[in-house]
N, C-alpha and C positions, 0 to 999 in steps of 0.2 A: 322343063321340069316335068317329070312323069307322076302319074298318080301313085306309084309304088316306090318313091325314091326312098332308100334307106330301109326298106320293107324286105323281108325274106318269106318267100312261099314256097312249100313243098308240094310238088306234084307227084303222087304215086300214078304208075302207069305212063310215065312221062317220056318213055323212048319210043313211042308210037302213035299213030292217028291223033285222036283229038287231046290226048295228054301232051305230045309234041308241041301241038297248036297252042296249048294253054302255057306251056314254058316259053314258047317265043314270044307270044303277046305279054307274058308278064315280064320279060326282060326288056321289051320294047318299051314297057311303062316305067322303066328304071329299076324293078325289083332285082333282087338277089333270088336265082331260082335253083333250087335242090331238085334235079332230076333223078326221080326215084323210080327204079324199075328192076324186076325180076331178070330181066335181059340186061345184063351189064353192059355189054358192047352198043347196045341200043342207047343206054344212059349216056356213056362216053361220047358217042357221035352227037347226040342233042347238045350236050354240054359245051362241046368243041363247036358247033355251029353258032351257039350263043356268044361264047368268047370270042370268035371271030368276027362278031359284029359290034365288039366293045361291051358287050353285057357280063355280068358276073353269074356263074353257074358252077354248080358241084354235082358232078354225078355221083350216086350211090346205088349200089346194087343192094336190093332188098326183097325179102320173101315177106309180105304184109300178114302172110298167115301164122308168122313165127313171131312171138313177143320178144324175144331177144334181139331178132334183125329189127324190128321196130324201134327199139331202145336204142341200138348203135346207129340207126338212121337220124333219131332226134340228137343224140351226143354229137355226131358228126356236123349236122347243121347247125347246131349251136356253137359248136367250136369254130367253124368256119365263118359264120356270121353273126354270132352273139345273140342267137334266139331265133324263134320261130314266130312269124306274125299271121302267116294263113297256111291253110291247108285244102288241097283239092282231093278228095278220096275217088281217085279215076281208075285206080287197078280193077282188072278183071281177068278171070283165069283164061277166057277163051281167046285173048288178044294174042298171046304168045305162048301159050303152053297147051300143045296138041290134047283134044279131047275127041273122043269117038265121033264120027261123023255116020250114025247109025239112027234109026228111027227112035223115037223118043221112048216108047215102052222096051227097048232092047239096050238102053243104057245101063251099064254094071253099077251095082249099089256102091261098090268101092269109089268109082268114078263121080257119083253123085254126092258122096261124103266129101270127096276133095273139093268139088265147085261149091258145096255149103260152106265147107270150112274157110274157104278163101272168102267168100262174101261175107260171113258173119266175125270170123275171128280178126281178120285184118281191121274192122272198124272197131271193135271191141278193145284191142291192144292199143289203137291209136287214142281212143278215149281215155282209156287207163293211164296212158302216157301222160297225156296234157293234164289229167286232173292230179296227178302226183307231184306236179311242179307248184 
């Protein structure tokens, strides 16, 4: 019996790196895992790895800086597993979206705005979504 039996955990940025490791561990603990990532094929691969070892996983392509995308993620998770019990805010723009590899002071303003939006807006959207339930 696992510590997460019957519980559903959403992991943003779950398609790569430490997010992938979170997903795998939660599945080993018996949890239903929602592998959420902007990189849809990566989310699919991680979910398939989990299902291949008798775990339950749902891949969802999501842009956590977009409120509608986060709403769709919550809806899919709830429809598939009956609700959400935990959330790991692991998404980060540098993991899968190319950013300039230039000196700090040379990063264009548009790129800074994109990084800031990713970091702030995705957290705001998730909090709003959870509070509206």
